[in-house]
RODO-2510 file (C-alpha; in nm, 4 decimals, decimal comma):
residues 416
     n   res          X          Y          Z
     1     m     1,4545     1,5032     1,4845
     2     y     1,2412     1,2639     1,2838
     3     a     0,9000     1,1368     1,3920
     4     l     0,7297     0,8289     1,2509
     5     v     0,3526     0,8319     1,2919
     6     d     0,1977     0,4895     1,2331
     7     c    -0,1750     0,4138     1,2516
     8     n    -0,2622     0,1124     1,4658
     9     t    -0,4343    -0,1718     1,2757
    10     f    -0,5309     0,0855     1,0141
    11     y    -0,7935    -0,1055     0,8148
    12     a    -0,9665    -0,2336     1,1279
    13     s    -0,9545     0,1115     1,2899
    14     c    -1,1154     0,2690     0,9804
    15     e    -1,4095     0,0295     1,0088
    16     a    -1,4773     0,1419     1,3666
    17     i    -1,4764     0,5171     1,2981
    18     f    -1,8344     0,5425     1,1672
    19     n    -1,9691     0,2240     1,3258
    20     p    -2,0041     0,2540     1,7048
    21     a    -2,1510    -0,0978     1,7211
    22     v    -1,8082    -0,2560     1,6598
    23     r    -1,5988    -0,0353     1,8871
    24     g    -1,4291    -0,2351     2,1586
    25     k    -1,5291    -0,5648     1,9948
    26     p    -1,3155    -0,8119     1,7952
    27     l    -1,2951    -0,7160     1,4274
    28     v    -1,1061    -0,8441     1,1224
    29     v    -1,0709    -0,7196     0,7644
    30     l    -1,0350    -0,9542     0,4669
    31     s    -0,8216    -0,9246     0,1552
    32     n    -0,9327    -0,9106    -0,2090
    33     n    -1,2174    -1,1504    -0,2896
    34     d    -1,2535    -1,2110     0,0857
    35     g    -0,9527    -1,4393     0,0606
    36     c    -0,7694    -1,4150     0,3931
    37     v    -0,7440    -1,2098     0,7123
    38     i    -0,5159    -0,9078     0,6619
    39     s    -0,6028    -0,6828     0,9582
    40     r    -0,7111    -0,7496     1,3171
    41     n    -0,7870    -0,5061     1,5962
    42     a    -0,6490    -0,5522     1,9459
    43     e    -0,9585    -0,7385     2,0658
    44     a    -0,9247    -0,9938     1,7832
    45     k    -0,5538    -1,0437     1,8567
    46     v    -0,6354    -1,1269     2,2192
    47     l    -0,8553    -1,4120     2,0897
    48     n    -0,5520    -1,5471     1,8961
    49     i    -0,7230    -1,4987     1,5615
    50     p    -0,4423    -1,5869     1,3151
    51     d    -0,3255    -1,3281     1,0651
    52     l    -0,2804    -1,3915     0,6912
    53     r    -0,4834    -1,7110     0,7172
    54     p    -0,7436    -1,8058     0,4527
    55     f    -1,0906    -1,6946     0,5550
    56     f    -1,2513    -2,0359     0,5070
    57     q    -1,0031    -2,1906     0,7513
    58     v    -1,0851    -1,9504     1,0370
    59     k    -1,4530    -1,8873     0,9594
    60     h    -1,5678    -2,1236     1,2334
    61     l    -1,3355    -1,9547     1,4848
    62     l    -1,4624    -1,6076     1,3918
    63     k    -1,8216    -1,7236     1,4288
    64     k    -1,7486    -1,8877     1,7641
    65     h    -1,6065    -1,5660     1,9128
    66     r    -1,8612    -1,3413     1,7361
    67     v    -1,5922    -1,1511     1,5516
    68     h    -1,7124    -0,8773     1,3151
    69     v    -1,5923    -0,9464     0,9603
    70     f    -1,5470    -0,6806     0,6887
    71     s    -1,4329    -0,6904     0,3284
    72     s    -1,1634    -0,4445     0,2237
    73     n    -1,3213    -0,1014     0,1744
    74     y    -1,0359     0,0669    -0,0124
    75     e    -1,2402     0,3778    -0,0939
    76     l    -1,2939     0,4455     0,2764
    77     y    -0,9372     0,3615     0,3754
    78     g    -0,7903     0,5904     0,1105
    79     d    -1,0028     0,8858     0,2209
    80     i    -0,9265     0,8345     0,5919
    81     s    -0,5556     0,8152     0,5056
    82     a    -0,5784     1,1454     0,3172
    83     r    -0,7417     1,3094     0,6218
    84     v    -0,4710     1,1797     0,8545
    85     m    -0,1898     1,3027     0,6267
    86     k    -0,3552     1,6434     0,5907
    87     l    -0,3595     1,6879     0,9683
    88     l     0,0011     1,5713     1,0023
    89     e     0,1159     1,8425     0,7601
    90     s     0,0325     2,1035     1,0237
    91     c     0,2543     1,9338     1,2832
    92     c     0,5896     1,9445     1,1051
    93     t     0,8185     2,1395     0,8771
    94     q     0,8470     1,8577     0,6187
    95     m     0,6692     1,5251     0,5678
    96     e     0,7216     1,2022     0,3731
    97     v     0,4122     0,9880     0,3195
    98     y     0,5687     0,6443     0,3563
    99     s     0,2558     0,4300     0,3103
   100     i    -0,1211     0,4492     0,3448
   101     d    -0,0899     0,4451     0,7261
   102     e     0,2627     0,5772     0,7932
   103     a     0,4400     0,9100     0,7577
   104     f     0,7819     1,0460     0,8527
   105     l     0,7874     1,4022     0,9889
   106     r     1,0765     1,6407     1,0444
   107     i     1,0063     1,8339     1,3629
   108     h     1,1773     2,1164     1,5542
   109     v     1,0210     2,1644     1,9005
   110     d     1,1368     2,2093     2,2580
   111     d     0,9534     1,9120     2,4132
   112     y     0,9426     1,6119     2,1784
   113     a     0,7430     1,3881     2,4120
   114     q     0,4759     1,6544     2,4530
   115     h     0,4642     1,7128     2,0769
   116     g     0,4290     1,3396     2,0085
   117     a     0,1436     1,3166     2,2579
   118     a    -0,0239     1,6167     2,0944
   119     i    -0,0087     1,4430     1,7537
   120     r    -0,1551     1,1250     1,9034
   121     d    -0,4391     1,3119     2,0763
   122     m    -0,5190     1,5290     1,7720
   123     l    -0,5616     1,2321     1,5383
   124     w    -0,7812     1,0559     1,7906
   125     q    -1,0003     1,3609     1,8534
   126     q    -1,0412     1,4709     1,4919
   127     v    -1,0338     1,1416     1,3008
   128     r    -1,0700     0,8848     1,5802
   129     m    -0,7608     0,7102     1,4515
   130     p    -0,5316     0,5488     1,7126
   131     v    -0,1629     0,6004     1,6319
   132     c     0,1805     0,5442     1,7789
   133     v     0,4582     0,8004     1,7478
   134     g     0,8306     0,7274     1,7482
   135     i     1,0771     1,0180     1,7622
   136     a     1,4548     0,9943     1,7126
   137     p     1,7460     1,1648     1,5340
   138     t     1,7301     0,9270     1,2321
   139     k     1,4574     0,7557     1,0315
   140     t     1,5782     0,4067     1,1280
   141     l     1,5800     0,4941     1,4978
   142     a     1,2364     0,6555     1,4582
   143     k     1,1122     0,3210     1,3202
   144     l     1,2610     0,1477     1,6224
   145     a     1,1028     0,4012     1,8575
   146     n     0,7643     0,3502     1,6937
   147     r     0,7978    -0,0255     1,7403
   148     a     0,8695     0,0293     2,1106
   149     a     0,5666     0,2594     2,1381
   150     k     0,3488    -0,0244     2,0045
   151     k     0,5025    -0,3039     2,2122
   152     m     0,5359    -0,1228     2,5470
   153     p     0,1983    -0,0095     2,6904
   154     q     0,3645     0,2020     2,9608
   155     l     0,4813     0,4449     2,6903
   156     e     0,1182     0,5262     2,6013
   157     g     0,1871     0,5314     2,2289
   158     v     0,4792     0,7780     2,2279
   159     c     0,8491     0,6878     2,2439
   160     v     1,1333     0,9405     2,2215
   161     l     1,4910     0,8221     2,1679
   162     d     1,6802     1,1479     2,2028
   163     t     2,0002     1,0235     2,3702
   164     p     2,2436     0,7390     2,2862
   165     h     2,1770     0,5823     2,6261
   166     k     1,8069     0,5351     2,5440
   167     w     1,8453     0,3830     2,2000
   168     r     2,1372     0,1587     2,3033
   169     w     1,9206     0,0229     2,5867
   170     l     1,6507    -0,0598     2,3335
   171     l     1,8913    -0,2000     2,0723
   172     a     2,0208    -0,4505     2,3278
   173     r     1,6690    -0,5946     2,3552
   174     v     1,5774    -0,6430     1,9897
   175     k     1,7011    -0,8775     1,7182
   176     p     1,8611    -0,7542     1,3959
   177     e     1,5535    -0,8704     1,2002
   178     d     1,3437    -0,6207     1,3997
   179     i     1,5412    -0,3319     1,2499
   180     w     1,3960    -0,1493     0,9492
   181     g     1,5723    -0,2681     0,6347
   182     i     1,7040    -0,5966     0,7777
   183     g     1,4873    -0,8956     0,6926
   184     r     1,4865    -1,2446     0,8340
   185     r     1,7203    -1,3857     0,5697
   186     l     1,9794    -1,1126     0,6250
   187     s     1,9428    -1,1598     0,9993
   188     e     2,0351    -1,5277     0,9599
   189     h     2,3590    -1,4263     0,7876
   190     l     2,4351    -1,1871     1,0751
   191     q     2,3719    -1,4592     1,3325
   192     r     2,6280    -1,6821     1,1610
   193     l     2,8743    -1,3964     1,2160
   194     g     2,7912    -1,3932     1,5879
   195     i     2,5616    -1,0898     1,5725
   196     h     2,2465    -1,1789     1,7681
   197     t     2,1231    -0,8380     1,8881
   198     a     2,0867    -0,5006     1,7236
   199     l     2,3362    -0,3568     1,9728
   200     q     2,6002    -0,6064     1,8570
   201     l     2,5278    -0,4921     1,5028
   202     v     2,5876    -0,1290     1,6005
   203     e     2,9219    -0,2185     1,7586
   204     t     3,0446    -0,3915     1,4394
   205     n     3,2828    -0,2131     1,2027
   206     p     3,0639    -0,0460     0,9340
   207     k     3,3314    -0,0865     0,6643
   208     y     3,3396    -0,4618     0,7305
   209     l     2,9621    -0,4881     0,6951
   210     r     2,9742    -0,2863     0,3752
   211     r     3,2291    -0,5236     0,2225
   212     r     3,0399    -0,8290     0,3467
   213     f     2,6899    -0,7119     0,2494
   214     s     2,6227    -0,3750     0,0851
   215     v     2,6308     0,0003     0,1290
   216     n     2,2727    -0,0182     0,2568
   217     m     2,3873    -0,2238     0,5551
   218     e     2,6504     0,0368     0,6400
   219     r     2,3904     0,3101     0,6066
   220     t     2,1552     0,1248     0,8430
   221     l     2,4326     0,0796     1,0986
   222     r     2,5241     0,4483     1,0920
   223     e     2,1575     0,5412     1,1305
   224     l     2,1397     0,3205     1,4416
   225     r     2,4356     0,5146     1,5797
   226     g     2,2412     0,8390     1,5439
   227     e     2,3982     0,9580     1,2173
   228     a     2,1266     1,0627     0,9715
   229     c     2,2023     0,9001     0,6344
   230     m     1,8509     0,8930     0,4849
   231     d     1,6647     1,2145     0,4216
   232     l     1,2920     1,2517     0,3715
   233     a     1,1634     1,1597     0,0269
   234     l     0,9436     1,4659    -0,0205
   235     e     0,8510     1,3690    -0,3771
   236     p     0,7984     0,9999    -0,4573
   237     a     1,0273     0,8733    -0,7317
   238     p     0,8373     0,7952    -1,0539
   239     s     0,7807     0,4253    -1,1119
   240     k     0,9704     0,2557    -1,3933
   241     s     0,6863     0,0061    -1,4342
   242     i     0,3197    -0,0034    -1,3355
   243     i     0,1443    -0,3376    -1,2831
   244     c    -0,2304    -0,3754    -1,2341
   245     t    -0,3812    -0,7178    -1,1678
   246     r    -0,6719    -0,8662    -0,9726
   247     s    -0,8203    -1,2086    -0,9057
   248     f    -1,1742    -1,2727    -1,0276
   249     s    -1,4671    -1,3516    -0,8021
   250     y    -1,5113    -1,6768    -0,9968
   251     k    -1,3226    -1,8704    -1,2639
   252     v    -1,3763    -1,6969    -1,5995
   253     t    -1,3991    -1,8921    -1,9259
   254     e    -1,5371    -1,6295    -2,1672
   255     l    -1,3022    -1,4108    -2,3718
   256     h    -1,5263    -1,1023    -2,3618
   257     e    -1,5241    -1,1053    -1,9786
   258     l    -1,1451    -1,1291    -1,9741
   259     q    -1,1253    -0,8376    -2,2167
   260     q    -1,3561    -0,6344    -1,9921
   261     a    -1,1226    -0,7025    -1,7010
   262     i    -0,8043    -0,6139    -1,8907
   263     s    -0,9658    -0,2890    -2,0116
   264     q    -1,0545    -0,1926    -1,6557
   265     y    -0,7035    -0,2725    -1,5319
   266     a    -0,5547    -0,0758    -1,8218
   267     d    -0,7710     0,2210    -1,7194
   268     r    -0,6369     0,2056    -1,3649
   269     a    -0,2756     0,1646    -1,4783
   270     c    -0,3002     0,4553    -1,7230
   271     e    -0,4439     0,6773    -1,4509
   272     k    -0,1343     0,6082    -1,2382
   273     l     0,0860     0,6627    -1,5440
   274     r    -0,0571     1,0086    -1,6146
   275     r    -0,0383     1,1034    -1,2482
   276     q     0,3418     1,0838    -1,2682
   277     q     0,3504     1,2512    -1,6110
   278     g     0,4654     0,9281    -1,7720
   279     v     0,4364     0,7620    -2,1121
   280     t     0,5138     0,4109    -2,2346
   281     a     0,5257     0,2004    -2,5483
   282     t     0,5856    -0,1419    -2,3890
   283     l     0,2982    -0,3533    -2,2544
   284     w     0,2965    -0,6874    -2,0760
   285     v    -0,0282    -0,8866    -2,0711
   286     y    -0,0830    -1,2184    -1,8962
   287     l    -0,3488    -1,4707    -1,7917
   288     e    -0,3337    -1,7136    -1,5021
   289     s    -0,5178    -2,0385    -1,4429
   290     f    -0,4950    -2,3639    -1,2550
   291     d    -0,6790    -2,6426    -1,4289
   292     r    -0,6794    -2,9993    -1,2979
   293     k    -0,6468    -3,1371    -1,6489
   294     v    -0,3628    -2,9217    -1,7808
   295     g    -0,2118    -2,7936    -1,4542
   296     y    -0,0836    -2,4401    -1,3883
   297     l    -0,0994    -2,2064    -1,6869
   298     r     0,0326    -1,8520    -1,7242
   299     p     0,0335    -1,7455    -2,0886
   300     q     0,1843    -1,4005    -2,1397
   301     r     0,3026    -1,1707    -2,4140
   302     l     0,5153    -0,8575    -2,4427
   303     i     0,4141    -0,6057    -2,7090
   304     t     0,5486    -0,2736    -2,8341
   305     l     0,3191     0,0113    -2,9375
   306     p     0,4069     0,2257    -3,2411
   307     f     0,4786     0,5320    -3,0222
   308     l     0,4940     0,6481    -2,6610
   309     t     0,1518     0,7197    -2,5136
   310     n    -0,0572     0,7401    -2,1973
   311     d    -0,3924     0,7217    -2,3776
   312     t    -0,6196     0,4716    -2,2013
   313     r    -0,8064     0,3947    -2,5239
   314     q    -0,5007     0,2864    -2,7192
   315     i    -0,3412     0,0895    -2,4366
   316     a    -0,6667    -0,0885    -2,3468
   317     s    -0,7336    -0,1725    -2,7104
   318     a    -0,3848    -0,3183    -2,7584
   319     a    -0,4131    -0,5175    -2,4340
   320     a    -0,7524    -0,6632    -2,5311
   321     a    -0,6205    -0,7670    -2,8729
   322     t    -0,3151    -0,9303    -2,7141
   323     l    -0,5362    -1,1125    -2,4656
   324     a    -0,7308    -1,2663    -2,7532
   325     q    -0,4048    -1,4057    -2,8935
   326     i    -0,3026    -1,5883    -2,5739
   327     f    -0,6547    -1,6953    -2,4748
   328     r    -0,7415    -2,0648    -2,4887
   329     p    -1,1052    -2,1807    -2,4800
   330     n    -1,2399    -2,4163    -2,2133
   331     i    -0,9810    -2,2971    -1,9602
   332     r    -1,1002    -2,1510    -1,6287
   333     y    -0,8928    -1,8387    -1,5653
   334     k    -0,8630    -1,6973    -1,2144
   335     k    -0,6601    -1,3823    -1,2833
   336     c    -0,5328    -1,1518    -1,5543
   337     g    -0,3158    -0,8442    -1,5524
   338     i    -0,1393    -0,5724    -1,7466
   339     g     0,2001    -0,4135    -1,6985
   340     l     0,3216    -0,0808    -1,8351
   341     l     0,6968    -0,1295    -1,8703
   342     d     0,9874     0,1015    -1,9515
   343     v     0,7916     0,4035    -1,8262
   344     r     0,9458     0,7359    -1,9252
   345     t     0,8771     1,0867    -1,8061
   346     r     0,6911     1,2914    -2,0637
   347     q     0,9217     1,5851    -1,9951
   348     y     1,2090     1,3896    -2,1521
   349     e     1,0073     1,2267    -2,4297
   350     q     1,2096     1,2044    -2,7495
   351     n     1,0038     1,2879    -3,0586
   352     d     1,0658     1,1302    -3,3986
   353     f     1,0177     1,3427    -3,7099
   354     f     0,9280     1,0450    -3,9292
   355     n     0,6980     0,8481    -3,6959
   356     e     0,3569     0,9072    -3,5431
   357     r     0,3225     1,0479    -3,1908
   358     q     0,0438     1,0969    -2,9378
   359     s    -0,1704     1,3928    -3,0410
   360     e    -0,2408     1,6955    -2,8256
   361     q    -0,6122     1,6218    -2,8584
   362     s    -0,5504     1,2822    -2,7003
   363     r    -0,3538     1,4383    -2,4135
   364     e    -0,6269     1,6957    -2,3474
   365     l    -0,8975     1,4289    -2,3551
   366     m    -0,7131     1,2179    -2,0979
   367     q    -0,6631     1,5249    -1,8799
   368     v    -1,0361     1,6028    -1,8868
   369     m    -1,1157     1,2379    -1,8109
   370     d    -0,8906     1,2418    -1,5037
   371     q    -1,0361     1,5721    -1,3808
   372     v    -1,3946     1,4457    -1,4077
   373     n    -1,3116     1,1185    -1,2283
   374     q    -1,1266     1,3062    -0,9568
   375     r    -1,4163     1,5428    -0,8969
   376     y    -1,7123     1,3063    -0,9306
   377     g    -1,5564     0,9756    -0,8262
   378     k    -1,3678     0,6932    -0,9918
   379     h    -1,5163     0,5446    -1,3078
   380     s    -1,7504     0,8405    -1,3601
   381     i    -1,6037     0,8283    -1,7098
   382     k    -1,4656     0,4959    -1,8301
   383     l    -1,4327     0,2817    -2,1382
   384     l    -1,7516     0,1064    -2,2436
   385     n    -1,5639    -0,2166    -2,3147
   386     a    -1,4753    -0,2376    -1,9432
   387     g    -1,8343    -0,3427    -1,8724
   388     i    -2,1183    -0,1760    -1,6828
   389     q    -2,1667    -0,4096    -1,3868
   390     p    -1,9226    -0,6963    -1,4433
   391     k    -1,9984    -1,0190    -1,2574
   392     w    -1,6295    -1,1134    -1,2462
   393     a    -1,5433    -0,8086    -1,0331
   394     m    -1,3773    -0,8542    -0,6952
   395     k    -1,6036    -1,0196    -0,4379
   396     r    -1,6691    -0,8123    -0,1268
   397     d    -1,9625    -0,9774     0,0511
   398     y    -1,8893    -0,8127     0,3873
   399     m    -1,8162    -0,4615     0,2679
   400     s    -1,9124    -0,1673     0,4882
   401     p    -2,0653     0,1533     0,3465
   402     r    -1,8297     0,4036     0,1805
   403     y    -1,9173     0,6671     0,4372
   404     t    -1,7021     0,9511     0,3028
   405     t    -1,6886     0,8925    -0,0736
   406     r    -2,0439     0,8008    -0,1760
   407     w    -2,3505     1,0210    -0,1298
   408     q    -2,5827     0,7280    -0,0599
   409     d    -2,3577     0,6043     0,2235
   410     i    -2,3127     0,9298     0,4157
   411     p    -2,4057     0,8659     0,7827
   412     v    -2,7303     1,0253     0,8993
   413     a    -2,7617     1,1733     1,2498
   414     r    -3,1083     1,1676     1,4040
   415     c    -3,2235     1,3459     1,7183
   416     a    -3,4379     1,1438     1,9587
***
């Protein structure tokens, strides 16, 4: 059996762990640069606070209902996620970390409902993270069970679909678009074929759906019938491209500030590249602006390095030089970014006898850099041209303390 453990309103729940003052009160979390609402707890949803709405449009509503507002605290969320996943490892034989707040488990127990409740209670007691658990014979049905656990309060956060009778009863009450892997656009195509419920989808000939759509549709249908077609992805597949981009806290007009930003983004992208033992020689650099005089602008350029590398210094230097070529003065830029394309695994790197290659000294230096940053925190070692305290950095005016990743923010307990 597969179990899907999904944290409830993860970002909002993280904010309440170390802050008793906001527990049981409406709370929302904002996106990058405090742009829009991306997470609401149950109390905020009751007040009909809209999701994915720009912050300035709902600011008056949040103030009226005294809703607690927080900027995205990614350092805290990442650490809480790591704690949750570490605890889940002890509850299963195998685990796939699906996202920052979701994980698939393969479990072999006698009482699945009791085991799901034990997982729910353990995460609440040890991390104070509310979760829902869906258990079924396939990953797609486990997703469906988890959805039922969230939508049906009588299940108390745990839903087990261990017999065809149970999951067919549930499939008759959901739309195809509610099934994992079937979006709204695909659901519209199914409705034109007379398929309006997930149960009708299950009763359709899988070979017909494969011819009409794709093999993925057939796989989804078989999963809904209880036939496991998707195994756990125990090791994430290496990315073929790595993109790093952010919006600025204000419109930037100076070239040196843009070059600081692209150097910082290159640092982050190269860190991800080395984590998957990758190298690249193809870079994509772009700027983005909307100016009333000249309209929407997105100058970009693709460049090729002389050899495959994962050295932050070389990639950042090439990106900064490319940025200078596409930069136009007197334009207010709101975003820039870098992409590492055609990523290859270092294990299969093809060396050229006649051309230069990345030196072993460079590889060892990058390894030491990553080890220091992992032990002492991000950006403990970084490129000087990325800036010391850049003003253009992401705006987070409502950010909570980084309780678990910064010494100055560790909570202090005092006895009365």
